[in-house]
Every structure is written in structure tokens, then in C-alpha cells.
C-alpha positions as CSV (number, residue, x, y, z in Angstrom):
1,M,0.0,0.0,0.0
2,K,1.3,3.5,-0.9
3,I,1.0,6.6,1.2
4,K,0.4,10.0,-0.5
5,S,3.5,12.1,-0.2
6,L,2.2,14.9,2.0
7,P,5.6,16.3,2.8
8,L,6.1,17.0,-0.9
9,V,2.8,18.8,-1.0
10,V,3.9,20.9,2.0
11,G,7.2,21.6,0.3
12,A,5.5,22.8,-2.9
13,L,3.1,24.9,-0.8
14,L,5.9,26.7,1.0
15,G,8.3,27.1,-2.0
16,T,12.0,26.5,-2.2
17,L,13.8,28.6,0.4
18,S,16.9,27.9,2.4
19,L,18.5,29.5,5.4
20,N,21.5,28.4,7.4
21,A,21.0,29.0,11.1
22,W,20.6,27.3,14.4
23,S,17.2,26.8,16.0
24,A,15.1,29.0,18.3
25,E,11.7,27.8,19.6
26,V,8.7,30.1,19.4
27,S,5.1,29.7,20.0
28,F,2.5,30.8,17.5
29,D,1.7,33.9,19.5
30,E,5.4,34.8,19.7
31,A,5.8,34.2,16.0
32,W,2.8,36.5,15.3
33,Q,4.5,39.3,17.4
34,L,7.7,38.8,15.5
35,L,6.0,39.0,12.1
36,Q,4.2,42.2,13.0
37,Q,7.6,43.7,14.0
38,N,9.6,42.6,11.0
39,N,7.2,42.2,8.0
40,N,8.0,44.7,5.3
41,S,4.5,44.7,3.8
42,L,3.0,45.7,7.2
43,A,5.6,48.4,7.6
44,A,4.7,49.7,4.1
45,Q,1.0,49.9,5.1
46,R,1.9,51.6,8.4
47,A,3.8,54.2,6.4
48,N,0.8,54.6,4.1
49,V,-1.5,55.3,7.2
50,E,1.0,57.9,8.4
51,R,1.0,59.5,5.0
52,Y,-2.7,60.0,4.8
53,G,-2.7,61.1,8.5
54,H,-0.4,63.9,7.5
55,L,-2.5,64.8,4.5
56,K,-5.6,64.9,6.7
57,S,-3.8,67.2,9.1
58,A,-2.8,69.4,6.2
59,T,-6.5,70.1,5.3
60,S,-7.0,71.8,8.7
61,N,-4.9,74.7,7.3
62,L,-7.5,75.4,4.7
63,N,-9.4,77.5,7.2
64,L,-6.4,79.8,7.8
65,P,-5.4,82.8,5.8
66,S,-2.8,82.5,3.1
67,V,0.0,85.1,3.5
68,T,2.4,85.8,0.7
69,I,5.3,88.1,0.3
70,G,6.1,89.3,-3.2
71,A,8.4,91.6,-5.1
72,N,8.1,93.0,-8.6
73,Y,10.5,94.7,-10.9
74,T,9.2,96.5,-14.0
75,R,11.0,98.4,-16.7
76,L,9.1,101.0,-18.7
77,D,10.1,102.2,-22.1
78,K,10.6,105.7,-20.5
79,D,9.8,107.7,-17.4
80,V,6.2,108.6,-16.9
81,T,6.1,112.5,-16.9
82,V,3.5,115.3,-17.0
83,S,4.2,118.8,-18.2
84,G,2.4,122.1,-17.3
85,N,0.6,122.1,-20.7
86,Q,-0.6,118.5,-20.2
87,L,-1.8,119.4,-16.8
88,A,-3.6,122.5,-18.2
89,E,-5.3,120.5,-20.9
90,S,-6.5,118.0,-18.3
91,L,-8.1,120.8,-16.5
92,S,-10.1,121.9,-19.5
93,G,-13.4,121.2,-17.7
94,V,-12.5,123.7,-14.9
95,P,-14.0,127.2,-15.2
96,Q,-11.5,129.7,-16.7
97,S,-9.7,131.9,-14.3
98,P,-7.2,134.6,-15.4
99,I,-5.0,133.8,-12.4
100,L,-5.1,130.1,-12.9
101,G,-4.4,130.6,-16.6
102,Q,-1.3,132.8,-15.9
103,L,-0.1,130.2,-13.3
104,L,-0.4,127.2,-15.7
105,G,1.0,129.2,-18.6
106,G,4.1,129.9,-16.5
107,L,4.4,126.2,-15.8
108,G,4.2,125.2,-19.4
109,G,7.9,124.4,-19.8
110,I,8.1,122.5,-16.5
111,T,7.9,118.7,-16.5
112,S,7.2,116.5,-13.4
113,T,8.2,112.8,-13.3
114,I,5.2,110.7,-12.0
115,E,7.0,107.3,-12.3
116,H,10.5,106.3,-13.1
117,Q,11.5,104.0,-15.9
118,D,12.6,101.3,-13.5
119,I,10.0,100.3,-10.9
120,F,10.6,98.0,-7.9
121,S,8.1,97.2,-5.2
122,S,7.6,94.7,-2.5
123,S,4.5,93.8,-0.4
124,I,2.8,91.3,1.9
125,R,-0.6,90.1,0.8
126,A,-3.1,88.0,2.9
127,V,-6.3,86.3,1.7
128,W,-8.7,84.7,4.3
129,P,-11.6,82.6,3.1
130,I,-14.8,83.4,4.8
131,F,-17.3,81.3,2.9
132,T,-16.5,78.7,0.2
133,G,-19.8,77.0,-0.2
134,G,-18.7,74.0,1.9
135,R,-15.8,73.1,-0.3
136,I,-13.2,73.4,2.5
137,T,-15.4,71.1,4.7
138,A,-15.8,68.7,1.9
139,A,-12.0,68.6,1.3
140,Q,-11.4,67.9,5.0
141,T,-14.1,65.1,5.0
142,A,-12.5,63.5,1.9
143,A,-9.1,63.6,3.6
144,E,-10.6,61.8,6.7
145,G,-12.1,59.2,4.3
146,R,-8.7,58.6,2.7
147,Q,-7.1,58.2,6.1
148,E,-9.8,55.7,7.2
149,E,-9.4,53.8,4.0
150,A,-5.6,53.6,4.6
151,E,-6.2,52.3,8.1
152,S,-8.6,49.7,6.9
153,Q,-6.2,48.6,4.2
154,F,-3.6,48.2,6.9
155,A,-6.1,46.0,8.9
156,M,-6.7,43.9,5.8
157,E,-2.9,43.4,5.4
158,V,-2.7,42.4,9.0
159,Q,-5.3,39.7,8.5
160,A,-3.7,38.4,5.3
161,R,-0.3,38.1,7.1
162,Y,-1.9,36.3,10.0
163,E,-3.4,33.7,7.6
164,D,0.0,33.4,5.9
165,L,1.8,32.8,9.2
166,S,-0.8,30.2,10.2
167,K,0.0,28.3,7.0
168,Y,3.7,28.6,7.3
169,Y,3.9,27.9,11.1
170,F,1.6,24.8,11.2
171,S,3.1,23.5,7.9
172,V,6.4,23.1,9.8
173,I,4.6,21.2,12.5
174,L,2.8,19.0,10.0
175,A,6.0,18.3,8.2
176,K,7.6,17.3,11.5
177,E,4.8,14.9,12.2
178,V,5.1,13.4,8.8
179,V,8.9,12.9,9.4
180,E,8.1,11.2,12.7
181,T,5.5,9.0,11.0
182,R,7.9,8.1,8.2
183,L,10.7,7.4,10.7
184,A,8.4,5.1,12.7
185,A,7.4,3.2,9.5
186,E,11.1,2.9,8.6
187,Q,11.9,1.5,12.0
188,G,9.1,-0.9,11.8
189,L,10.2,-2.1,8.4
190,T,13.7,-2.4,9.6
191,K,12.6,-4.8,12.3
192,H,10.5,-6.6,9.7
193,R,13.6,-6.9,7.4
194,D,15.6,-8.3,10.3
195,Y,12.9,-10.9,11.0
196,A,12.8,-11.8,7.3
197,I,16.6,-12.4,7.2
198,K,16.4,-14.7,10.2
199,L,13.4,-16.6,8.8
200,E,15.1,-17.0,5.5
201,Q,18.2,-18.4,7.2
202,Q,16.0,-20.8,9.0
203,G,14.3,-21.8,5.8
204,Q,10.9,-20.7,6.9
205,I,10.3,-18.2,4.1
206,A,11.5,-17.9,0.5
207,R,14.2,-15.5,-0.7
208,V,11.6,-13.4,-2.4
209,E,10.0,-12.6,0.9
210,R,13.3,-11.3,2.3
211,L,13.9,-9.2,-0.9
212,Q,10.4,-7.8,-0.5
213,A,11.2,-6.7,3.0
214,E,14.4,-5.1,2.0
215,A,12.9,-3.3,-1.0
216,S,10.1,-1.9,1.2
217,L,12.6,-0.7,3.8
218,D,14.7,1.1,1.1
219,K,11.5,2.8,-0.2
220,A,10.5,3.8,3.3
221,T,14.0,5.3,3.8
222,I,13.6,7.3,0.6
223,E,10.2,8.6,1.8
224,R,11.6,9.6,5.2
225,K,14.4,11.6,3.5
226,K,11.9,13.3,1.3
227,A,9.9,14.2,4.4
228,Q,13.0,15.6,6.1
229,H,13.9,17.8,3.1
230,S,10.3,19.1,3.0
231,L,10.6,19.9,6.7
232,N,13.9,21.8,6.1
233,I,12.2,23.8,3.4
234,A,9.2,24.6,5.6
235,Q,11.5,25.7,8.5
236,A,13.5,27.9,6.1
237,A,10.3,29.6,4.8
238,L,9.0,30.2,8.3
239,T,12.4,31.7,9.4
240,Q,12.4,34.0,6.5
241,I,8.9,35.4,6.8
242,L,9.6,36.1,10.5
243,G,12.7,38.0,9.5
244,Q,15.0,35.9,11.7
245,V,18.6,34.7,11.2
246,E,18.2,31.8,13.5
247,K,16.2,28.8,12.3
248,V,12.7,29.0,13.9
249,E,11.4,25.9,15.6
250,P,7.7,25.9,16.4
251,R,6.9,25.2,20.1
252,D,3.2,24.4,19.6
253,E,1.7,21.2,18.3
254,L,-1.2,20.4,16.0
255,F,-4.5,20.3,17.9
256,I,-8.2,20.4,17.6
257,N,-11.1,21.6,19.8
258,R,-14.1,19.6,21.0
259,N,-16.4,22.1,19.2
260,L,-16.5,25.5,17.7
261,P,-18.6,28.6,18.7
262,P,-21.9,28.9,16.7
263,L,-21.6,30.0,13.1
264,D,-23.8,33.0,13.7
265,A,-21.3,34.4,16.1
266,F,-18.5,34.4,13.5
267,V,-20.8,35.8,10.8
268,D,-22.1,38.7,13.0
269,Q,-18.6,39.5,14.2
270,T,-17.2,39.5,10.7
271,L,-20.0,41.8,9.3
272,D,-19.3,44.2,12.2
273,T,-15.6,44.4,12.1
274,Y,-14.3,43.3,8.7
275,P,-12.0,46.0,7.4
276,G,-13.0,45.4,3.7
277,L,-16.4,46.8,4.6
278,A,-14.8,49.7,6.3
279,I,-12.8,50.4,3.1
280,L,-16.1,50.7,1.3
281,D,-17.5,53.0,4.0
282,A,-14.4,55.2,3.6
283,K,-14.9,55.3,-0.2
284,E,-18.6,56.2,0.3
285,K,-17.5,59.0,2.6
286,Q,-15.1,60.3,-0.1
287,A,-17.7,60.1,-2.8
288,S,-20.2,62.0,-0.6
289,S,-17.7,64.7,0.1
290,L,-17.1,65.0,-3.6
291,I,-20.8,65.7,-4.1
292,K,-20.6,68.5,-1.5
293,A,-17.5,69.9,-3.1
294,E,-19.1,70.0,-6.6
295,N,-22.3,71.5,-5.2
296,G,-20.2,74.2,-3.5
297,K,-19.2,75.5,-6.9
298,Y,-22.7,76.9,-7.3
299,Y,-22.3,79.2,-4.3
300,P,-20.4,82.5,-4.2
301,E,-17.0,82.6,-2.6
302,V,-16.4,85.3,0.0
303,Y,-13.0,86.2,1.3
304,A,-11.2,89.0,3.1
305,Y,-7.9,90.3,1.8
306,G,-5.2,92.8,2.8
307,D,-2.0,94.2,1.4
308,Y,0.9,96.1,3.0
309,N,3.8,97.7,1.0
310,L,7.2,96.7,2.3
311,Y,9.1,98.7,-0.2
312,E,8.3,101.4,-2.7
313,G,10.3,103.9,-4.8
314,D,10.5,107.6,-4.2
315,S,8.5,108.5,-7.3
316,L,5.5,110.8,-7.1
317,A,3.1,107.9,-7.9
318,N,4.6,105.8,-5.0
319,Q,4.3,108.8,-2.6
320,M,0.6,109.1,-3.5
321,T,-0.1,105.4,-3.1
322,P,-1.3,104.3,0.4
323,D,0.9,101.9,2.4
324,W,-1.8,99.4,3.2
325,L,-5.3,98.3,2.2
326,V,-7.9,95.8,3.4
327,G,-11.2,94.7,1.9
328,I,-13.8,92.0,1.3
329,G,-14.2,90.2,-2.0
330,V,-17.0,88.2,-3.5
331,S,-16.6,85.8,-6.4
332,V,-19.9,84.6,-8.0
333,P,-19.7,81.8,-10.5
334,L,-21.8,82.5,-13.6
335,L,-20.5,80.2,-16.3
336,E,-17.7,77.7,-15.9
337,N,-16.2,75.0,-18.1
338,T,-15.4,72.2,-15.6
339,G,-18.8,70.4,-16.1
340,R,-19.8,70.7,-12.4
341,S,-23.4,69.4,-12.9
342,E,-22.1,66.2,-14.6
343,K,-19.5,65.9,-11.9
344,V,-22.2,66.0,-9.3
345,K,-24.0,63.2,-11.1
346,A,-20.8,61.2,-11.4
347,A,-20.3,61.6,-7.6
348,N,-23.8,60.4,-6.9
349,S,-23.2,57.4,-9.2
350,A,-20.0,56.7,-7.2
351,V,-22.0,56.6,-3.9
352,S,-24.5,54.2,-5.5
353,Q,-21.7,52.0,-6.7
354,V,-20.1,51.8,-3.3
355,Q,-23.5,51.0,-1.7
356,F,-24.1,48.2,-4.1
357,L,-20.6,46.8,-3.6
358,K,-21.1,46.9,0.2
359,R,-24.3,44.9,0.0
360,Q,-22.7,42.3,-2.3
361,A,-19.6,42.2,0.0
362,K,-21.7,41.4,3.0
363,L,-23.4,38.5,1.1
364,D,-20.0,37.2,-0.1
365,L,-18.5,37.5,3.4
366,S,-21.4,35.5,4.9
367,V,-20.8,32.8,2.4
368,L,-17.1,32.8,2.9
369,V,-17.4,32.6,6.7
370,E,-19.9,29.7,6.4
371,K,-17.7,27.9,4.0
372,T,-14.6,28.2,6.2
373,Y,-16.7,27.2,9.3
374,L,-17.9,24.0,7.5
375,E,-14.3,23.3,6.4
376,A,-13.1,23.6,10.0
377,Q,-16.0,21.4,11.2
378,Q,-15.3,18.8,8.5
379,A,-11.6,18.7,9.4
380,L,-12.4,18.3,13.1
381,D,-14.8,15.4,12.3
382,E,-12.2,13.8,10.1
383,A,-9.5,14.0,12.8
384,V,-11.7,12.5,15.4
385,G,-13.2,9.9,13.1
386,L,-9.8,8.5,12.1
387,N,-9.2,7.3,15.7
388,S,-11.1,4.0,15.0
389,S,-9.2,3.5,11.8
390,L,-6.0,4.1,13.6
391,S,-6.8,1.5,16.3
392,L,-7.8,-1.0,13.6
393,A,-4.6,-0.3,11.6
394,K,-2.4,-0.9,14.7
395,E,-4.2,-4.1,15.6
396,N,-3.9,-5.4,12.0
397,L,-0.2,-4.6,12.0
398,L,0.3,-6.7,15.2
399,L,-1.6,-9.6,13.7
400,R,0.4,-9.4,10.4
401,Q,3.7,-9.3,12.3
402,K,2.8,-12.3,14.4
403,A,1.6,-14.3,11.4
404,F,4.8,-13.5,9.5
405,A,7.0,-14.4,12.5
406,Q,5.2,-17.8,12.6
407,G,5.7,-18.3,8.9
408,L,2.0,-18.0,8.3
409,G,1.9,-14.6,6.6
410,R,3.6,-12.8,3.7
411,S,6.0,-10.0,3.8
412,I,3.8,-7.8,1.6
413,D,1.0,-8.1,4.2
414,V,3.3,-6.7,7.0
415,V,4.5,-3.9,4.7
416,D,1.0,-2.9,3.8
417,A,-0.1,-3.0,7.4
418,E,2.9,-0.9,8.5
419,L,2.3,1.7,5.7
420,Y,-1.4,1.8,6.4
421,V,-0.7,2.8,10.0
422,A,1.6,5.6,8.7
423,S,-1.1,6.7,6.2
424,I,-3.8,7.0,8.9
425,K,-1.4,9.0,11.2
426,T,-0.5,11.3,8.4
427,Q,-4.1,11.8,7.4
428,Q,-5.1,12.6,10.9
429,A,-2.2,15.1,11.2
430,A,-3.3,16.7,7.9
431,A,-6.9,17.0,9.2
432,S,-5.7,18.8,12.3
433,F,-3.6,21.0,10.1
434,Q,-6.6,21.9,7.9
435,Y,-8.6,22.5,11.0
436,L,-6.1,25.1,12.3
437,L,-5.9,26.8,9.0
438,S,-9.7,27.1,8.8
439,L,-9.9,28.2,12.5
440,N,-7.3,30.9,12.0
441,K,-9.0,32.1,8.8
442,L,-12.2,32.4,10.8
443,L,-10.4,34.4,13.5
444,A,-8.9,36.7,10.9
445,L,-12.2,37.3,9.2
446,S,-13.9,38.1,12.4
447,N,-11.0,40.2,13.8
448,E,-10.6,37.8,16.7
449,M,-7.0,36.9,16.1
450,N,-6.0,37.6,19.8
451,S,-8.4,34.8,20.9
452,F,-6.2,32.1,19.4
453,S,-4.6,31.4,22.7
454,Q,-8.0,30.6,24.2
455,Y,-8.5,27.9,21.6
456,K,-5.0,26.6,22.2
457,Y,-5.7,26.5,25.9
458,N,-8.8,24.5,25.4
459,S,-7.3,22.2,22.8
460,I,-7.1,18.5,22.7
461,N,-5.1,15.9,20.9
462,P,-7.3,14.1,18.2
463,A,-6.3,10.7,19.6
464,K,-7.7,11.6,23.0
465,I,-11.2,12.4,21.8
466,T,-13.9,10.1,20.6
467,S,-16.6,10.6,18.1
468,K,-19.1,10.4,20.9
469,D,-17.3,13.2,22.8
470,A,-17.2,15.4,19.7
471,S,-20.9,15.0,19.1
């Protein structure tokens, strides 16, 4: 009888990685802490949260005035001047007076410089928004939505890394159990080979029976070495994802629980806390703020402004110009070319899209949680149900060994019985492994990852629980 090569499946799952180091034992909870400290993808998401936090803080400045200092240099084609005659002509609308006429006539040849050819000025200007039609508030709300989206994306990344760690960590334990099972089968077949040699020497069995025992032992040795290589690969992968130099050795063991909490508890908790739904809420918040921002373009903009001259020339025009000014301005949009009405419709469509996506996401989440729950329950039932098969396999092995020792059985029967015991043990370990993967996925979906230690505290070895107890 041939056992499926589960170590090879584990090796393919984990990939081909290698790391030279000595071992350090860690529990699953300790491994989770290490991963959160050293994982680059989590660090990147943290930086993304910080980024949007700073951008949100930046929008608080939109309520403050903007103050600028500026300087200008202008060169004219010539000085700006005015003569007495030009001044007289500009006063043509004034009633004629002999005295005024004589005075201006006497100034006819005199020229006054109003502004020099080179003009340099510097001033401070402040503009303070008073009313913007809600556009500032909309921008701040949108920034809050983007920060909340970043936080939810970080939470999603945390859940994904938790599931990955569960796969890598317990794959090492599964690979270890497979190695132990293969080693036990190899040791059993070694004893069987030794019996076969003695029985052949005593003439109780044919040479082919001894050859069968040796061939089965050699094959078992090969399978044990394959399992060991798969274990090395799994350990190297776990060490790398934890960012460690020393080879990581899991301290925990595969386990199951007598039962799981009700399915409704997982579904309700998932729908209340799943960060993917929070991402959609944040997107809806951003789309709603966009509606307010576009609607705000229909309202006038009111602002206060002021200007203070820091430097001015000594020309007549500069001497006549006041040093400072303040005022209130109003900007009323009449016609614009940005398509604001269509943008409002687009923003409303975005809100509707997010709402539909959220409804569908809740349905999909409910299905996913139920599927994962049933997978965990199935794995639990399988791990428990294999106890009877394991007892039968062990008893059958003893009978086959006794029959062969008495010359009443065949070598192939002993080999099949030995491998059947190994296959049941491996299958039971694989069922426990699958249960833990499904359990940790449920904990990740429902944001209950910190409660894993409670399940471990109430755990039990599959071999110590019966189908009656589980029911």
C-alpha cells in the first residue's frame, strides 16, 4: 500500500527557500508578534497610514489665511512724466480763471516725473476665506475618508499576514509529524527486514519474501528523507517570513477543539468588524464629500484680503499710493467650463456604486465565513473519526507481524499494514492542520486573532477524543 507524499505537498506549498542558522523555539503567538515587528508589507502599510494622516492634518490649514510676500521689478520704455501744458489740458473742464491761466502758462515748460522707468516694489498680501460653499469642509471630510481607507487597508494586510503565518507555522509542525511517522514506519520495516533475514536463514520463508522486506525498507528510507527535506524547506520559509537569522522551531503542536462557537457568532462579528467593509465605508465618505464639493461651486466665494507695502520707490506715484489696504471680495460663478453638474451626477453614481458593492460584499462574506466554518468542522470530524481506523490499523499490524513471524503470513502483508498505520497517522495530522488553517481564517475574518490562545488553551489531541465526545 502506498502513502500519498504529503511532505512534498507541503514543500510545494511553501516554496524552495533555504537559510543556514541554528534553531530557536517560538510559540505561534510569539511568531505573530515577530511577524508584526519585522514584516515589510505591514511596515509599508503603516507608512501609508502615516502618509494619509499627515495629508488629513494638512487640510486643517484650509481655514487659515494664506499670506504671501512678493516683489516686482518692471522696466518701462521711458519715465512717466507730466508737463504744465498737459496738466492745463487735463483741467479743460474747470471754469477759466485769469489767475489760474497765468499760473499754468508759467508752468508750461516745466515737466514732473510721475513714475521712473525702473519700478521695484515689495508687499505682503493676505487672503482669508470666509465662505466657500462648503468646499473646505468637503475637502477635510474627503481627507478623513482617505485616512480611514488607509487604516482599513492596513487592517486587511494584518489579517492576510496572519493567515500566511498560520499556513507557514503549522506547515512546519505538519512536516515534523510526517517525518516522525515516516521514521516510525522505517523503524518498523527495519525490524521486519531483520525478521525476514532470520526466517530465510531458518528456511521458513522464500528468498523473495526477504527481498520484498528489503525493498520496502529502502523505499521507506527514501520517503523519510523526502519528508526531512520538506521539513527543512518549511522551516527555512518560516524563518524568512519572520525576519529571523536563527532557524525558527515551532513550540506548539497540531491540535483540535471539541467544538466551535456557533456559526452566527462568526458571521455577525465579521460583518461588524471586517476591514474590507470599512474600506467601502471610507470610499462612500469620499464620494459624498465630492458631491458637497461640486455643489459648493454653485455658491459664491467670500474672502477677506489685505496688502501692505514693504518697499516702494521715491516717485510721485509711490508717494501718493497708500501703504496698506484691506477689503472683502466676493466671487460669483456664472459660467464655468469644468462640467460641475455632470461631476455631481458622477459623484452620486460613485456613492450608489459603493453602496451596491457593500451589499454584495456582505453577502460574499457571509458565504465565505460559512464555507470556512464548515471546512473547519469537516476537518475536526475527520481528525476524530480516524481514531477508530488508527486503532484498527495498529491491531492489524500486530496480527500481520505475528503471522509472518510464525511463517503463516507474507512480507507484503506486513509492509501494507505498516504503511497503512503511517497513512492514517498522516491523514489525521493533515486533518488537524486543515482545522487550524480554517480556524485561523475564521479568527482573521472576524477580527478575533487575539483569541487564538484561548482555543489553544482548550485544545485536545485528536487521539484523545472520541466521536461520541465530539458530538
